[in-house]
C-alpha positions in Angstrom: 0.0 0.0 0.0 1.2 3.5 -0.8 0.3 6.6 1.1 -1.8 9.1 -1.0 -0.2 12.4 -1.8 -1.2 15.2 0.6 -3.5 17.9 -0.7 -0.9 20.5 0.2 1.7 18.8 -2.1 -0.8 18.5 -4.9 -1.8 22.2 -4.5 1.8 23.3 -4.6 2.4 21.2 -7.8 -0.6 23.0 -9.2 0.7 26.5 -8.3 4.1 25.6 -9.8 2.7 24.3 -13.0 3.5 26.3 -16.2 -0.1 25.5 -17.2 -1.4 27.9 -14.6 -3.2 30.6 -16.7 -1.2 33.6 -15.6 0.8 34.3 -18.8 4.3 33.5 -17.4 5.3 31.8 -20.7 5.2 35.2 -22.5 8.0 36.8 -20.4 11.7 36.1 -20.5 12.7 38.5 -17.7 15.6 40.0 -19.6 16.9 36.7 -21.0 15.9 37.6 -24.6 17.8 40.9 -24.4 20.8 39.1 -23.0 20.6 36.7 -26.0 20.3 39.6 -28.4 23.4 41.2 -26.8 25.4 38.0 -27.1 25.8 37.6 -23.3 23.8 34.4 -23.5 24.6 32.3 -26.5 24.6 28.6 -25.5 23.6 26.2 -22.7 26.4 27.1 -20.4 25.9 30.9 -20.6 22.2 30.5 -20.3 22.7 28.4 -17.1 25.1 31.0 -15.7 22.7 33.8 -16.4 19.7 32.1 -14.8 21.7 30.9 -11.8 22.8 34.5 -11.2 19.2 35.6 -11.5 18.1 32.9 -9.0 20.7 33.9 -6.5 20.6 37.7 -6.9 16.9 38.4 -7.7 14.8 35.4 -6.6 16.7 34.7 -3.4 17.1 38.3 -2.4 13.8 39.9 -3.6 11.0 37.8 -5.0 11.2 34.8 -2.6 11.6 36.9 0.6 8.5 38.9 -0.5 6.6 35.7 -1.1 7.6 34.4 2.3 6.5 37.6 4.0 3.2 37.6 2.1 2.7 34.0 3.2 3.0 35.0 6.8 0.9 38.1 6.3 -1.8 36.1 4.6 -2.0 33.6 7.5 -2.3 36.6 9.9 -4.8 38.4 7.7 -2.5 41.4 7.9 -3.7 43.7 5.2 -1.2 46.5 6.1 1.8 44.2 5.6 0.4 42.9 2.3 -0.1 46.5 1.1 3.4 47.4 2.2 5.0 44.4 0.5 3.0 45.1 -2.7 4.1 48.8 -2.8 7.7 47.7 -2.4 7.5 45.3 -5.3 5.9 47.9 -7.6 8.4 50.6 -6.6 11.4 48.4 -7.3 10.6 47.4 -10.8 13.2 49.0 -13.0 11.5 48.9 -16.4 8.0 49.3 -17.7 8.0 45.7 -19.0 9.0 44.3 -15.6 6.3 46.4 -13.9 3.7 45.2 -16.5 4.7 41.6 -15.9 4.4 41.7 -12.1 1.0 43.4 -12.3 -0.4 41.3 -15.1 0.6 38.0 -13.5 -0.6 39.2 -10.1 -4.0 40.1 -11.5 -4.3 36.8 -13.4 -3.4 34.8 -10.3 -5.9 36.7 -8.3 -8.5 36.0 -10.9 -7.6 32.3 -10.7 -8.0 32.4 -6.9 -11.4 34.0 -7.2 -12.5 31.2 -9.5 -10.9 28.3 -7.6 -10.7 29.5 -4.0 -13.7 31.9 -3.6 -13.8 31.2 0.2 -10.2 32.1 0.9 -10.2 34.6 3.7 -7.2 36.5 2.3 -9.0 37.3 -1.0 -10.6 40.7 0.1 -7.1 41.9 1.3 -5.5 41.0 -2.1 -8.4 42.5 -4.0 -7.8 45.8 -2.1 -4.2 46.1 -3.2 -3.7 49.2 -5.4 -2.9 50.0 -8.1 -2.7 46.3 -8.8 -1.7 43.1 -6.9 1.8 42.0 -7.6 2.9 38.4 -8.5 5.1 37.5 -5.6 2.6 38.9 -3.0 -0.4 37.0 -4.5 1.7 33.8 -5.0 2.9 33.8 -1.4 -0.7 34.4 -0.2 -2.1 31.7 -2.5 0.4 29.2 -1.1 -0.6 30.1 2.4 -4.3 29.8 1.5 -3.6 26.3 0.1 -2.2 25.2 3.4 1.5 25.0 2.4 4.3 25.6 4.8 6.8 28.4 4.0 9.8 26.3 2.9 8.0 24.0 0.4 5.9 27.0 -0.8 9.1 28.9 -1.7 10.6 25.8 -3.3 7.5 25.4 -5.5 7.6 29.1 -6.4 11.2 28.9 -7.3 10.8 25.7 -9.4 7.9 27.3 -11.3 10.1 30.3 -12.1 13.0 28.0 -13.1 10.9 25.9 -15.4 9.4 28.9 -17.1 12.8 30.5 -17.7 14.3 27.2 -18.9 11.5 27.0 -21.5 12.2 30.7 -22.5 15.9 29.7 -23.0 14.9 26.8 -25.1 13.0 29.1 -27.4 15.2 32.1 -27.6 18.8 30.9 -27.3 17.8 28.5 -28.8 18.5 25.2 -27.0 17.4 21.6 -27.6 15.0 19.9 -25.1 17.8 17.8 -23.6 20.0 21.0 -23.1 17.0 22.6 -21.5 16.6 19.7 -19.0 20.3 19.9 -18.1 19.9 23.7 -17.5 16.8 23.0 -15.3 18.9 20.4 -13.3 21.4 23.1 -12.5 18.7 25.4 -11.3 17.0 22.7 -9.3 20.3 21.9 -7.5 20.6 25.6 -6.5 17.0 26.1 -5.4 17.3 24.8 -1.8 20.1 27.2 -1.0 18.2 30.1 -2.6 15.1 29.2 -0.5 17.2 29.0 2.7 18.7 32.4 1.9 15.3 33.9 1.3 13.8 32.6 4.5 16.8 34.0 6.4 16.7 37.4 4.8 15.8 40.2 7.2 14.1 42.1 4.4 13.9 41.9 0.6 16.6 43.7 -1.4 16.4 44.8 -5.0 19.8 45.2 -6.7 20.5 43.7 -10.1 21.8 46.5 -12.3 22.8 44.4 -15.3 19.4 42.8 -15.4 17.8 46.3 -15.4 20.0 47.4 -18.3 19.1 44.4 -20.4 15.4 44.8 -19.4 15.5 48.4 -20.6 17.2 47.5 -23.8 14.5 44.9 -24.5 11.9 47.6 -24.6 13.3 48.9 -27.9 14.7 45.6 -29.2 13.8 45.2 -32.9 12.7 41.6 -33.0 11.1 40.0 -29.9 9.4 36.7 -28.9 8.7 37.8 -25.3 7.1 40.6 -23.5 10.1 41.3 -21.2 
């Protein structure tokens, strides 16, 4: 006899799925601009770029915000959610990155309204202005699904890694096997990134090269992605 999977695990797999209808597949988060500039040109350079992004952006900013939003959602602390949301929106360096975090946040909130209409944190998320941001809604959604902080952040990080791996496959371009090797590198680094995020006293946004490439993407001649 095997033990059935816990509902919490299944819900985390659901949240981490690229099939979640939030539009994440349409963004490369600066990767496409790095390819255009020649900084990323093969499997190794794509892996280096995304590992840096995992360590310098996800572990320092996005995941700490999601962890704090997870705690605020459990406490039904609307003031903390609003403060976190404002920080996310104020630290986006380009119009495309701001558009992404707002569009994906709105889409995930719409998914929650349809699938989790009784979630007690919903009114607090709906009150966020000018728009709910992706890491805030994602952390709150994981809390509402009953996930503990560490596995919640692992699922969030894996969802990000899988999406960016698929972006690399399309725009570098890479073969499917290369993409899986790239994902393996990211998966190996995710536990340390989550540990760093949980230990962070506060989120920190500082990735100047990513900001430069993100700004260049806005005027890039030929594009597959929206960021």
